[in-house]
C-alpha positions as CSV (number, residue, x, y, z in Angstrom):
1,M,-116.1,-4.1,33.3
2,S,-112.5,-3.3,34.1
3,R,-110.4,-0.2,35.0
4,A,-106.7,0.0,34.4
5,D,-103.9,2.5,35.1
6,N,-103.6,4.7,32.0
7,G,-100.4,6.5,32.8
8,I,-97.3,6.5,30.6
9,G,-95.6,3.8,32.7
10,A,-98.6,1.5,32.3
11,A,-98.8,2.2,28.6
12,I,-95.1,1.2,28.2
13,E,-95.8,-2.1,30.2
14,R,-98.7,-2.9,28.0
15,S,-96.6,-2.4,24.8
16,W,-94.2,-5.1,26.0
17,F,-96.9,-7.8,25.4
18,R,-98.1,-6.5,22.1
19,R,-96.8,-6.3,18.5
20,V,-94.1,-3.7,17.9
21,S,-95.6,-0.2,18.4
22,L,-94.4,3.4,18.1
23,I,-93.6,3.3,21.9
24,T,-91.3,0.3,21.3
25,L,-89.5,2.0,18.4
26,L,-89.0,5.2,20.4
27,L,-87.5,3.2,23.3
28,L,-85.0,1.1,21.3
29,P,-82.1,3.5,21.7
30,L,-82.5,3.3,25.5
31,T,-82.6,-0.5,25.2
32,A,-79.3,-0.4,23.4
33,L,-77.8,1.7,26.1
34,Y,-79.2,-0.6,28.8
35,W,-77.7,-3.7,27.0
36,L,-74.3,-2.0,26.8
37,I,-74.2,-1.1,30.5
38,S,-75.6,-4.4,31.8
39,H,-73.3,-6.4,29.5
40,A,-70.2,-4.5,30.6
41,R,-71.1,-4.9,34.3
42,R,-71.5,-8.6,34.0
43,L,-68.3,-8.9,32.0
44,G,-66.5,-7.0,34.8
45,Y,-67.5,-9.6,37.3
46,R,-66.6,-12.5,35.0
47,L,-63.1,-11.0,34.4
48,G,-62.6,-10.4,38.1
49,L,-62.6,-6.6,37.8
50,F,-65.3,-6.4,40.4
51,T,-65.3,-8.5,43.6
52,A,-68.4,-10.6,44.5
53,Y,-69.3,-11.5,48.0
54,R,-69.3,-15.1,49.1
55,A,-71.6,-15.8,52.1
56,P,-70.5,-18.4,54.7
57,V,-73.7,-20.4,54.0
58,P,-75.3,-21.6,50.7
59,V,-77.3,-18.9,48.8
60,I,-80.2,-19.8,46.6
61,V,-81.4,-17.0,44.2
62,V,-85.0,-17.2,43.1
63,G,-85.2,-14.7,40.3
64,N,-86.2,-14.0,36.7
65,I,-85.0,-12.4,33.6
66,S,-88.1,-10.2,33.2
67,V,-89.9,-7.6,35.2
68,G,-93.4,-8.0,36.5
69,G,-95.4,-10.7,38.2
70,N,-93.6,-13.9,37.5
71,G,-94.5,-15.7,40.7
72,K,-91.2,-15.5,42.6
73,T,-92.8,-15.0,46.0
74,P,-95.0,-18.3,46.0
75,M,-91.9,-20.2,44.8
76,T,-89.7,-18.7,47.5
77,L,-92.4,-19.7,50.1
78,Y,-92.5,-23.2,48.6
79,L,-88.7,-23.6,48.8
80,A,-88.6,-22.2,52.3
81,E,-91.2,-24.7,53.5
82,L,-89.4,-27.6,51.6
83,L,-86.1,-26.8,53.3
84,Q,-87.7,-26.3,56.8
85,Q,-89.4,-29.7,56.4
86,R,-85.9,-31.2,55.9
87,G,-84.7,-29.6,59.2
88,K,-82.9,-26.6,57.6
89,R,-82.9,-23.1,59.2
90,V,-83.8,-20.7,56.5
91,G,-83.2,-16.9,56.2
92,I,-84.5,-14.7,53.4
93,I,-83.1,-11.5,51.9
94,S,-84.8,-9.2,49.5
95,R,-84.2,-5.8,47.9
96,G,-87.5,-4.7,49.3
97,Y,-88.7,-2.9,46.2
98,G,-91.0,0.0,46.9
99,S,-90.2,0.0,50.7
100,H,-89.1,3.0,52.8
101,P,-87.3,1.4,55.8
102,P,-86.0,3.6,58.6
103,E,-82.6,2.1,58.1
104,T,-80.8,-0.3,55.8
105,P,-80.4,-3.2,56.0
106,F,-83.8,-3.6,57.8
107,V,-85.3,-6.6,59.5
108,V,-88.9,-7.3,58.4
109,T,-91.4,-9.2,60.5
110,A,-95.1,-10.1,59.9
111,D,-96.0,-7.0,61.8
112,T,-93.8,-4.6,59.9
113,E,-95.7,-1.8,58.1
114,P,-95.7,-2.5,54.4
115,H,-94.5,1.0,53.5
116,Q,-91.4,0.3,55.6
117,G,-90.7,-3.3,54.7
118,G,-92.3,-3.8,51.3
119,D,-95.4,-5.9,50.5
120,E,-93.6,-9.0,49.4
121,P,-91.0,-9.1,52.3
122,V,-93.9,-8.7,54.8
123,L,-95.8,-11.5,53.1
124,L,-92.7,-13.7,53.2
125,A,-92.2,-13.1,56.9
126,K,-95.8,-13.7,57.6
127,R,-96.2,-16.9,55.7
128,S,-92.7,-18.5,56.2
129,G,-91.8,-17.6,59.8
130,C,-88.3,-17.0,58.5
131,A,-86.1,-14.1,59.4
132,V,-86.3,-11.6,56.5
133,V,-83.9,-8.7,55.9
134,I,-84.2,-6.1,53.1
135,G,-81.7,-3.8,51.5
136,G,-80.0,-3.0,48.3
137,D,-76.6,-4.1,49.6
138,R,-77.0,-7.9,49.7
139,K,-73.7,-8.4,51.6
140,A,-74.9,-6.1,54.3
141,S,-78.3,-7.8,54.4
142,I,-76.7,-11.2,54.8
143,E,-74.4,-10.0,57.6
144,K,-77.3,-8.5,59.5
145,L,-79.3,-11.7,59.0
146,L,-76.5,-13.9,60.3
147,A,-76.0,-11.5,63.3
148,L,-79.7,-11.9,64.0
149,Q,-79.7,-15.7,64.0
150,S,-77.9,-18.8,62.7
151,V,-79.2,-20.2,59.4
152,D,-78.2,-23.1,57.2
153,V,-79.2,-21.6,53.9
154,I,-80.2,-18.1,52.6
155,L,-82.9,-17.5,50.0
156,S,-82.5,-14.4,47.9
157,D,-86.0,-13.2,46.7
158,D,-85.0,-11.8,43.3
159,G,-81.4,-10.8,42.7
160,L,-80.6,-12.9,39.6
161,Q,-78.9,-9.9,38.1
162,H,-77.1,-8.9,41.4
163,Y,-73.7,-10.2,40.5
164,A,-72.1,-8.7,43.5
165,L,-73.4,-11.7,45.4
166,E,-72.1,-15.1,44.6
167,R,-74.7,-17.8,44.6
168,D,-74.7,-21.6,44.9
169,I,-78.0,-22.2,43.1
170,E,-79.9,-20.0,40.5
171,L,-83.6,-20.7,40.0
172,C,-85.3,-18.7,37.2
173,I,-89.0,-18.3,37.3
174,V,-90.8,-17.8,33.9
175,D,-94.5,-16.9,33.5
176,A,-95.7,-19.8,31.3
177,A,-98.5,-17.6,29.8
178,R,-96.7,-14.3,29.1
179,R,-93.2,-15.7,28.8
180,F,-90.9,-13.0,27.5
181,G,-93.3,-10.6,25.8
182,N,-91.8,-9.0,22.7
183,G,-88.4,-10.4,23.6
184,L,-86.7,-7.1,24.0
185,L,-84.6,-5.7,26.9
186,L,-85.8,-2.8,29.0
187,P,-87.3,-0.4,28.5
188,A,-88.6,-1.4,25.0
189,G,-89.4,-4.8,26.4
190,P,-89.8,-6.6,29.7
191,L,-86.4,-8.4,29.8
192,R,-83.7,-7.6,32.3
193,E,-81.4,-10.0,30.5
194,G,-81.6,-11.9,27.2
195,Q,-83.1,-15.3,26.9
196,G,-79.7,-16.8,26.5
197,R,-79.2,-16.3,30.3
198,L,-81.6,-19.2,30.9
199,K,-78.8,-21.6,29.7
200,S,-76.6,-20.7,32.7
201,V,-79.1,-21.0,35.5
202,D,-79.5,-24.3,37.5
203,L,-83.2,-24.7,36.8
204,V,-85.8,-22.8,34.8
205,I,-89.2,-23.1,36.6
206,Y,-92.5,-22.3,34.8
207,N,-95.3,-20.6,36.7
208,G,-98.1,-22.5,35.0
209,E,-98.3,-26.1,33.9
210,Q,-95.8,-27.1,31.2
211,A,-95.8,-30.8,30.3
212,G,-92.4,-32.4,30.8
213,Q,-90.9,-29.2,32.3
214,A,-90.3,-28.1,35.9
215,S,-93.4,-26.1,36.7
216,Y,-95.9,-25.2,39.3
217,Q,-99.4,-23.9,39.5
218,L,-100.9,-21.4,42.0
219,A,-103.6,-23.3,43.8
220,S,-106.2,-21.5,45.9
221,S,-106.3,-22.4,49.6
222,G,-109.3,-20.1,50.4
223,L,-110.6,-16.6,51.0
224,Y,-109.8,-14.8,54.2
225,G,-110.9,-11.5,55.8
226,V,-108.3,-8.8,55.3
227,A,-109.0,-7.2,58.7
228,D,-109.6,-10.3,60.8
229,E,-107.9,-13.2,58.9
230,Q,-111.0,-15.3,59.3
231,P,-111.8,-17.8,56.6
232,L,-114.7,-17.1,54.3
233,S,-117.1,-19.9,53.5
234,P,-119.1,-20.2,50.2
235,P,-121.3,-19.1,48.6
236,F,-119.2,-15.9,47.9
237,A,-120.8,-12.5,47.3
238,K,-120.4,-10.9,43.9
239,G,-117.9,-8.2,44.2
240,V,-115.0,-6.1,42.9
241,A,-111.6,-7.6,42.2
242,I,-108.7,-5.2,42.7
243,S,-105.0,-5.9,42.2
244,A,-101.6,-4.3,41.9
245,I,-99.7,-7.2,40.5
246,G,-97.9,-8.0,37.3
247,N,-100.5,-10.4,35.9
248,P,-104.0,-9.6,37.3
249,E,-105.8,-11.8,34.8
250,R,-104.5,-15.0,36.6
251,F,-105.7,-13.7,39.9
252,E,-109.2,-13.0,38.5
253,Q,-109.4,-16.4,36.9
254,S,-108.5,-18.0,40.2
255,L,-111.4,-16.1,41.9
256,Q,-113.8,-17.2,39.2
257,A,-112.6,-20.8,39.6
258,I,-113.7,-20.9,43.2
259,G,-117.1,-19.3,42.5
260,V,-116.6,-15.6,42.8
261,A,-118.6,-13.5,40.4
262,I,-116.6,-10.4,39.5
263,S,-118.7,-7.2,38.9
264,E,-115.7,-5.1,38.1
265,A,-111.9,-5.6,37.8
266,V,-109.6,-2.7,38.8
267,H,-105.9,-2.9,38.0
268,Y,-103.3,-0.7,39.6
269,R,-99.6,-0.8,38.8
270,D,-97.4,-3.4,40.6
271,H,-96.6,-2.3,44.2
272,H,-99.3,0.4,44.2
273,H,-99.5,2.1,47.6
274,Y,-103.1,1.6,48.7
275,Q,-105.2,4.1,50.5
276,A,-108.5,3.7,52.3
277,S,-110.2,5.5,49.4
278,D,-109.2,2.7,47.1
279,L,-111.6,0.5,49.0
280,T,-114.3,2.8,50.2
281,Q,-115.1,3.9,46.6
282,F,-117.0,0.6,46.1
283,G,-119.4,1.3,49.0
284,E,-120.8,-1.9,50.5
285,Q,-119.7,-4.2,47.8
286,A,-117.4,-7.1,48.6
287,V,-113.8,-6.4,47.6
288,Y,-111.4,-9.2,46.6
289,M,-107.7,-8.8,46.5
290,T,-104.4,-10.8,46.5
291,E,-102.6,-11.7,49.7
292,K,-99.8,-9.4,48.7
293,D,-102.1,-6.5,48.4
294,A,-103.9,-7.5,51.6
295,V,-100.8,-6.8,53.7
296,K,-101.0,-3.2,52.6
297,C,-104.7,-2.8,53.3
298,R,-105.1,-4.6,56.7
299,T,-105.1,-1.4,58.8
300,F,-108.0,0.2,56.9
301,A,-109.9,-2.6,55.2
302,H,-113.6,-2.9,55.9
303,R,-115.4,-6.1,56.9
304,Q,-116.2,-7.0,53.3
305,C,-112.6,-7.0,52.1
306,Y,-111.2,-10.5,51.4
307,Y,-107.9,-11.9,50.0
308,L,-107.2,-15.0,48.1
309,R,-104.5,-17.2,49.6
310,V,-102.6,-19.2,47.0
311,D,-99.8,-21.8,47.3
312,A,-97.3,-23.1,44.7
313,K,-98.1,-26.7,43.8
314,A,-95.1,-28.3,42.1
315,N,-95.4,-30.9,39.5
316,Q,-93.4,-34.1,39.8
317,V,-90.7,-32.9,37.4
318,L,-90.0,-29.8,39.5
319,E,-90.0,-31.8,42.8
320,T,-87.5,-34.3,41.4
321,Q,-85.2,-31.9,39.6
322,L,-85.2,-29.4,42.5
323,T,-84.4,-32.1,45.1
324,T,-81.6,-33.4,42.9
325,I,-80.0,-30.0,42.6
326,L,-80.3,-29.3,46.3
327,K,-78.5,-32.5,47.1
328,R,-75.9,-32.1,44.4
329,K,-75.0,-28.6,45.8
330,G,-74.8,-29.9,49.4
331,V,-77.9,-27.9,50.6
332,L,-79.7,-31.1,51.6
């Protein structure tokens, strides 16, 4: 049994990954307008009509050409750990989608309230130990980050389309299962830019195994209590899987792969603002969620709420190509 958000926004998102529908046709004029505006904006930077900011240290953008859950956060964590293992001091900037910070730019720590810092930035700070700064103005975010501490390299979580920021390396994450949906630009489709943009990035990375291509898989590293962070040992109780991510099916498959029987799957829209009632409605049942969702529920989660921790496991092609690019660009 499953429940999903049935609002108009959710209906539009579902139409992106189906055959052309009435919703798609109705949105095509807006897609044409979106293309015109985005194309003109990028052309303006190419022609030098707009000035882009060059940071004093290398900048690596981990982004995508589509909206939704493509797996940028696990890849950003993987890259941060890789660089830290090589002795590099890493800082992270993010737009902080869905956040309401008291000021901008805003420094996010592992203890920052998710409604202030955003779920993904809080998770990045918690897992990486890096300084994380959020804000729509990437230049201001970088300046605040560098005033906070010295770093050797900056990772931009998302921002592939933020041409006001010059970058040294562009990594584009593609969901190997869903790929590009109907192939249309927003809002008729899920794409922020056309697929031709992939030709200009330094490396296309697939989230999901792709033979012969740079790719990674999300490997489970265990279940943990949302409230107390204590690891949970099998056998696992049957329970409800809740998620507010772009691709909930992958999360549910990961739960089943480690032995969790799912009695019900509940899907909220990406970046849903959880409330205690979202958890208490299931009574005494075990509730399973993603780590990204867990950071938003930790203050009111009951003792039978658990999150699945996952890590990006790179294939040999990705390891080799990424290391080569980092060396060629002078990051390593």
